[in-house]
C-alpha positions as CSV (number, residue, x, y, z in Angstrom):
1,X,141.8,50.4,57.3
2,X,138.9,48.6,55.6
3,X,136.5,49.1,58.5
4,X,137.2,52.8,58.5
5,X,136.5,53.0,54.8
6,X,133.2,51.1,55.3
7,X,132.1,53.3,58.2
8,X,132.8,56.4,56.1
9,X,130.7,54.9,53.3
10,X,127.6,54.3,55.5
11,X,128.0,57.6,57.2
12,X,128.5,59.9,54.2
13,X,127.0,58.1,51.3
14,X,124.3,55.9,52.9
15,X,123.6,58.6,55.5
16,X,123.0,56.2,58.4
17,X,122.2,57.8,61.7
18,X,125.1,58.4,64.2
19,X,123.7,55.7,66.5
20,X,123.6,53.2,63.7
21,X,127.1,54.1,62.5
22,X,128.4,53.6,66.1
23,X,126.6,50.2,66.3
24,X,128.1,49.1,62.9
25,X,131.6,50.1,63.9
26,X,131.3,48.2,67.2
27,X,129.9,45.1,65.4
28,X,132.7,45.1,62.8
29,X,135.5,45.6,65.4
30,X,134.1,42.7,67.4
31,X,134.0,40.5,64.3
32,X,137.5,41.5,63.4
33,X,138.7,40.7,66.9
34,X,137.1,37.3,66.7
35,X,138.7,36.2,63.5
36,X,142.1,37.6,64.7
37,X,141.9,35.6,67.9
38,X,140.4,32.3,66.5
39,X,141.7,32.3,63.0
40,X,144.9,34.4,63.4
41,X,143.9,36.6,60.5
42,X,143.1,40.3,60.1
43,X,142.0,40.1,56.4
44,X,138.2,40.5,56.4
45,X,138.1,39.9,52.6
46,X,139.1,36.2,52.9
47,X,136.3,35.2,55.3
48,X,134.2,32.2,54.4
49,X,130.7,31.2,55.2
50,X,132.1,28.6,57.7
51,X,133.9,31.3,59.6
52,X,130.7,33.4,59.8
53,X,128.7,30.4,61.1
54,X,131.4,29.7,63.7
55,X,131.0,33.3,64.8
56,X,127.3,32.8,65.2
57,X,127.9,29.8,67.4
58,X,130.4,31.9,69.4
59,X,127.8,34.6,70.0
60,X,125.3,32.0,71.1
61,X,127.8,30.7,73.6
62,X,128.2,34.2,75.0
63,X,124.5,34.2,75.7
64,X,123.4,36.8,73.1
65,X,119.8,36.7,72.0
66,X,118.8,35.7,68.4
67,X,117.7,39.3,67.9
68,X,121.1,40.7,68.9
69,X,122.9,38.1,66.7
70,X,120.7,38.9,63.7
71,X,121.5,42.6,64.1
72,X,125.3,41.7,64.0
73,X,124.7,39.5,60.9
74,X,122.9,42.5,59.3
75,X,126.0,44.6,59.8
76,X,128.1,41.9,58.2
77,X,125.7,41.7,55.2
78,X,126.0,45.4,54.7
79,X,129.8,45.3,55.0
80,X,130.2,42.5,52.5
81,X,127.8,44.2,50.0
82,X,130.2,47.1,50.3
83,X,133.2,44.8,49.6
84,X,131.4,43.5,46.5
85,X,130.7,47.0,45.4
86,X,134.4,47.9,45.7
87,X,135.4,44.6,44.0
88,X,137.3,43.5,47.0
89,X,135.7,40.1,47.0
90,X,134.0,38.0,44.3
91,X,131.3,36.4,46.5
92,X,129.8,37.4,49.8
93,X,130.3,34.9,52.7
94,X,126.9,35.9,53.9
95,X,125.0,34.4,50.9
96,X,124.1,31.2,52.6
97,X,123.9,32.6,56.2
98,X,120.2,32.8,57.3
99,X,118.9,34.9,60.1
100,X,118.1,33.1,63.3
101,X,114.4,32.6,64.2
102,X,113.0,35.2,66.6
103,X,109.9,34.9,68.8
104,X,107.3,37.4,67.7
105,X,106.8,40.1,70.2
106,X,103.8,42.4,70.3
107,X,104.4,46.2,70.4
108,X,103.9,47.5,73.8
109,X,101.6,50.5,74.1
110,X,99.7,52.7,76.6
111,X,95.8,52.3,76.5
112,X,93.9,55.4,75.5
113,X,92.4,55.9,79.0
114,X,95.8,55.9,80.5
115,X,97.3,58.3,78.0
116,X,94.5,60.7,78.8
117,X,95.7,60.8,82.4
118,X,98.9,62.5,81.4
119,X,98.4,66.1,82.6
120,X,100.4,69.3,82.9
121,X,100.1,72.3,85.3
122,X,98.0,75.2,84.1
123,X,101.0,77.6,84.0
124,X,102.7,79.4,81.1
125,X,106.3,78.9,82.1
126,X,108.6,77.6,79.4
127,X,109.5,74.1,80.8
128,X,105.8,73.2,81.3
129,X,104.7,74.3,77.9
130,X,107.7,72.7,76.3
131,X,107.1,69.4,78.0
132,X,103.5,69.4,77.0
133,X,104.3,70.1,73.3
134,X,107.0,67.4,73.4
135,X,104.5,64.9,74.7
136,X,101.7,65.8,72.3
137,X,104.0,65.9,69.2
138,X,105.3,62.4,70.0
139,X,101.8,61.0,70.7
140,X,99.9,62.8,68.0
141,X,102.4,62.2,65.2
142,X,104.2,59.0,66.1
143,X,107.6,60.5,65.2
144,X,110.9,59.2,66.5
145,X,112.7,61.0,69.2
146,X,115.5,61.9,66.8
147,X,113.0,63.4,64.4
148,X,111.4,65.4,67.2
149,X,114.8,66.8,68.3
150,X,115.6,67.8,64.7
151,X,112.4,69.8,64.1
152,X,112.8,73.5,63.2
153,X,110.3,76.3,63.2
154,X,110.2,76.3,59.3
155,X,109.0,72.7,59.4
156,X,105.6,73.8,60.8
157,X,103.1,74.8,58.1
158,X,100.5,76.7,60.2
159,X,98.3,77.5,57.2
160,X,98.5,74.0,55.7
161,X,98.1,72.3,59.1
162,X,101.0,70.0,58.6
163,X,104.5,69.2,59.8
164,X,107.6,68.2,57.8
165,X,109.5,65.5,59.5
166,X,113.1,64.7,58.6
167,X,113.2,60.9,58.8
168,X,115.9,58.2,58.4
169,X,118.2,58.4,55.4
170,X,117.3,62.0,54.9
171,X,113.7,61.1,53.8
172,X,111.1,63.7,54.6
173,X,107.5,63.1,55.1
174,X,104.5,65.3,55.9
175,X,102.3,64.7,58.9
176,X,98.9,66.4,59.3
177,X,98.4,68.5,62.5
178,X,95.1,69.5,64.2
179,X,94.2,73.2,64.5
180,X,94.6,72.8,68.3
181,X,98.1,71.5,67.8
182,X,99.0,74.5,65.7
183,X,97.7,76.8,68.4
184,X,99.8,74.9,71.0
185,X,102.9,75.3,68.9
186,X,102.3,79.0,68.4
187,X,101.7,79.6,72.1
188,X,104.9,77.7,73.0
189,X,106.9,79.7,70.4
190,X,105.8,83.0,72.0
191,X,106.9,81.8,75.5
192,X,110.1,80.3,74.2
193,X,111.1,83.5,72.3
194,X,110.3,85.6,75.3
195,X,112.7,83.4,77.4
196,X,115.7,83.3,75.1
197,X,117.3,86.2,73.3
198,X,119.7,84.0,71.5
199,X,118.5,80.4,70.9
200,X,119.1,77.4,68.8
201,X,117.1,77.2,65.5
202,X,115.3,74.1,66.5
203,X,111.6,74.1,67.5
204,X,112.0,72.4,70.9
205,X,114.8,73.4,73.2
206,X,116.2,72.3,76.6
207,X,116.0,74.5,79.7
208,X,119.1,76.5,78.5
209,X,117.7,77.2,75.0
210,X,119.9,74.6,73.4
211,X,119.4,71.4,71.5
212,X,117.8,68.6,73.5
213,X,119.8,65.4,74.0
214,X,118.3,61.9,73.5
215,X,118.6,61.4,77.2
216,X,116.7,64.6,77.9
217,X,113.8,63.5,75.8
218,X,113.8,60.0,77.2
219,X,113.8,61.3,80.8
220,X,110.9,63.7,80.1
221,X,108.7,60.9,78.6
222,X,109.6,58.5,81.3
223,X,108.4,60.9,84.0
224,X,105.2,61.7,82.1
225,X,104.3,58.0,81.8
226,X,105.5,57.0,85.3
227,X,102.1,57.5,86.9
228,X,99.9,56.2,84.1
229,X,101.3,52.9,83.1
230,X,102.9,49.8,84.6
231,X,105.0,49.1,81.5
232,X,108.6,48.6,82.3
233,X,109.7,50.6,79.3
234,X,108.5,54.2,79.3
235,X,110.2,55.7,76.4
236,X,109.5,58.0,73.4
237,X,109.3,54.8,71.2
238,X,106.4,53.6,73.4
239,X,104.5,56.7,72.4
240,X,105.2,55.9,68.8
241,X,103.8,52.4,69.3
242,X,100.8,53.9,71.1
243,X,100.1,56.4,68.3
244,X,100.0,53.6,65.7
245,X,98.0,51.2,67.8
246,X,95.3,53.8,68.6
247,X,95.1,54.7,64.9
248,X,94.6,51.1,64.0
249,X,92.0,50.6,66.7
250,X,90.0,53.5,65.3
251,X,90.0,52.0,61.8
252,X,93.0,53.6,60.1
253,X,94.6,51.4,57.3
254,X,98.0,49.9,57.7
255,X,99.1,51.7,54.5
256,X,98.2,55.1,56.0
257,X,99.9,54.2,59.3
258,X,103.0,53.1,57.3
259,X,103.2,56.5,55.6
260,X,102.7,58.4,58.9
261,X,105.4,56.4,60.7
262,X,107.8,56.6,57.7
263,X,108.3,52.9,57.4
264,X,109.8,51.8,54.1
265,X,108.4,48.3,54.3
266,X,104.7,47.6,55.1
267,X,105.9,44.5,56.9
268,X,107.4,46.6,59.6
269,X,103.9,48.2,60.2
270,X,102.2,44.7,60.4
271,X,103.2,44.4,64.1
272,X,100.4,46.7,65.0
273,X,97.9,44.5,63.2
274,X,99.1,41.5,65.3
275,X,98.5,43.7,68.4
276,X,94.9,44.3,67.5
277,X,94.3,40.6,66.7
278,X,95.6,39.6,70.1
279,X,93.3,42.1,71.7
280,X,90.3,40.6,69.8
281,X,91.3,37.2,70.9
282,X,91.2,38.3,74.5
283,X,87.8,40.0,74.0
284,X,86.4,36.9,72.4
285,X,87.8,34.6,75.1
286,X,86.2,36.8,77.9
287,X,82.9,37.6,76.2
288,X,81.9,34.6,74.1
289,X,80.1,31.7,75.9
290,X,82.5,29.3,74.3
291,X,85.5,31.5,74.2
292,X,87.5,29.5,76.6
């Protein structure tokens, strides 16, 4: 089946993450079901631009947001690029299909004063020290939760004060660490190794000495942020936004932040500049005599 071949391509050759692969499969199966029901066809290689546009209208009628629709269109673009690559079609039906306009949203983040309120008990038990390191790594490096879960002991360069992070599409990047962070990692490793005779090779482990799940990390961060912010979303990604925003507030360049976050496109990092501009607008409005 063509969809299965496409999924195998993005999984094995493009090396998309498991979550992305699942989303792409779901998008393609939904599109295939649509053309089967409305056009009585199961041949994805004969689709025209008109059919794609009718699908967009269908998704709008279902109440999907422009952001969700654009993500599905992105899946179709990738699929038909694959079809062109395999010479299954001569022209992509996506050529004249434009993304829908989306309202610009500012990245949510936790103010520095609130972040400093996150605290941990003064005990040396494994869960406490693990949770503290989990939090500090996310906030002090801005890495993604999947990158955090994939860290291994060998990724920590204690002499070079740096950390190798395995990012999206198997692209590695180096992130500097403070001496205090290196000490925290070393102390944690001693406690971890004393607790588990046989353990996973990853740096951070769950309470049973195994790999942490995405839900495990999310739940930990949610509980840590519960008492320090009123943000509805209290996720590892909020700490990533917070890391970048605090760096920018302290004068770091967008290019430097881009490299630390592992963004391929500087435009992705620009959202944090918009964040700072909005803050400046509020300060001006409140402090300047004619700010209103």
